[in-house]
C-alpha angles and dihedrals in degrees: 000000000000116000096188128110103339132083106224109259087352087146089066089064100048097093101029102065097069129107093267090073090067095054098134122242118209120232112246117217115270092255101118120215115239114230116242128203140119123277117257123211087224127042123201123211114190120192110198107205102184115225099355107163120225094209093056092042093051093050092048091048089051088051092053093245096121105048095164094050087050094050093048091047091053092055095038131356146306128183146113121304121213112244133206129281103270101026094224115140099241090048095044097046089045087057087054095043095051100026093230143083124276090271087067100044103028102233111120104153141356084269138034130189137228102240093208093056103019088228120140129238133185105269097217104046137034142148132270130199131015131277118238117189144176125211119226114174109307094346135090107207120198118234094177123009134205114237133214112251137190109249095198110115130208129049117299121235091249092049089056089050089049090055088058092044093249115142125232138183117202117186120195098339108180119240091028102109118152090025117251110257110260143126090243121102107260134160121198121247140174109018095040108128129216121253091274090061091247130115089253131323117186127195125227125192118195144146095215124086106267125173119201112185107238090211090066090050126182102112150044124225116211114200111216135189115211111214113183087354090298134107137175123212140150135253110222117226133180127314111272101228089180089075124077092232092042097223126185113264109239135199121202117244127193125187129194118194116207106242095220108022135055092253136108136191119220122199114195133154094350091307128114122214124185114196133178118217111282092021128128121214127227118262106289121210115225127192118208114195116217106172129351106298095007128092142144127230131220138174132224141162129230124220119196098208097173137356101191157056082006120018115231125180122170124196121196121236106280105256127208107265110246089204093057108012119197087203129030110273102172149019120265091031091231094058091081090049091048090055092044091048090052102037106020123228117349135169116287101170109114096246101022103189109088104239089166092062092049091047090053095046092243087120122030128218093272092047091050093050093048089053094046093047092054091049092051094048090053089052095046090055086058090048090054089050092051092046091054092058096034102120105141145013123005136338118191118189123181131209120195098179094084089059102038094048092050090052093051106032105037090098089063096053094045117064090194094062115108090227094050113136113192092201094052090040091063088062104028107021091102097051098110093048091047088051091053090050086052089054091049088057089048092056089047089053093049092049087060091054100048131070131231090265091066122095111210119206120181107196135180122191096218142342131243140256134179119270106218105151137023120223116210099214096182089051088055091050089052092049092049097047100252098108122043129205125215092214112020088191089068094052112145094016101093133064129198091038095287092147096045122118101214094186089071102029121104101176140015139182128229127166124016104291103014134104125178135197115233087236122190114242093019110054116055094249099018121164106172113093111235089239092060098047099086092055091046091050091050091050094049092045093052094048093046091053088049092053117113131201109236088217102075099343095257125152109247093195119054098183141353116202131190114236089236087067097041108043143042132180143069097302102051089109095067093052132082124289094225127028112210116212107197123210126249108289096020133091139167110274122250084245093059091057091067102036101264124148112201122197094250124064098212135031131189116238110236097158131106091248088086109147124058147164106208093111136096111323096230092063094048111053119161127222135267119194119176136180089210126066110257130214118237095341097159096105099026121154137195088264089056090054089055091050089049094055091052093046091049088056094046096248117144112236114256122230094259091061116103099175128093123226114253097205 
């Protein structure tokens, strides 16, 4: 993986760190609303196991390692499930949520662009309204605040059920931050930021020299000096937009190292934690004061990785506190409080396991798995609670572990991967398969909780492939005369197209699978007449498919499809012009995502983020497992799964729905 010039998933933070994030949410009274809705003869339970791959599942079923999957498949069905184009999680889960292709829900990539400025924005969340303020002394006080909004269009599956008075509970659905307004119980998932407004920023306190590449992003190293086995530091919180200079809000942190034993005491926010080496703390509530009488709260965990000879203390990203959320996390708002009141603090960040910390080496593989296991157990306790009161309608429950572990541990199950480490592979090479066995036990557990009137669907949004090589798409566009630079000597040094000569540029790439024409009358400095765009796209697509990697002669691009051939619906115009489907082993570089054009065209991925799914849809199907027989499921898609849920609950398919019921 490249480590030059791009903060990993930096694009996900671009629109989350503004003042709108700190719009304060009041705390409702702890009188939890009871969900209403009519009883349904059939109930539908959907387990969303992100990224579970049908080829690995099938092989493990054949080997007898997934007995519950095998049992369910014999009485119902198991097979691949067609994913979205492209097979990115926010796109795929939006297909399931809305039951239609991106042209109908408006999510085409992790990132979209403003055509007038070429600047990126997070595709699933934005801001609405303007901020009006008054300055009093050193404070900037809001009179009217912007708010974060969900940018997904179309009616969500649970909204359609609500229209028919059918209850639904939806836990951590991706691409649902902030949660779509509804009376149904929903809790936001992938896309939910941390309290800093980022996609996850950890803190690391150490007295040894540590370099964390700022281009990789995701964390902050705090150099400490232990004097008499003690040091003082600060825990960095959110930006205080109430102050003129918008400083970070900080909390004092003091650490005492036991002089003889591998133990440390941590004093933070009036709380005392005593940890042994290798021990994780409980969730710790932190209060960050903004103005007199106004504060926001977050939660984090501390991990005492090592006491000596070097001191190493890791702190998770500061999550939004579900008991006192600074931004809406749920519908109704008191659903988050109900869960926090019953279970205490739990992770709320969209993808909770800290892949950044593992990529940097701040956490090792065992540390990462311990963190992810604890997160999963917290969520499974909530699943059990919801299963106990699941008496009608639909229950959706999401698991991120199957996706995050595949991203980070693929290198250890694949000897061909450039980042393969035989020593680590002996201990962690079976992590993905062990995770699948854990999901098999989860399905078995769930079967013991549901009755014969419950239809179970186990769904994944896409599969997984190895990520061996990065392809710098904007570099290819430069080399082939489609994208021009103002100063070729500065090639590779500028993100966000700062070095692009738009007066001579015909096409550019932004995001992971998207290519755009620099179209006159649409882009801010467009030059290509709209009538000439189709021919230009056909030419670029043909040349991309013909491209060959000099290292091995493989084709990095399997297919390149014009949007006019991929999508239909009212929102096609906001999507890309060409959808790039990468071949197995290849993926767009992190640099491509933010408009950078490095000198080289290819780069070998030596990073720990080693498995991926942003390739061509046909080589990355998800899974569909059902405890009921299905009708003509051979070419089923995510949209068909949505239609099947509605049909099972007796709801007629609305006009937006593209899928077909499989019952």
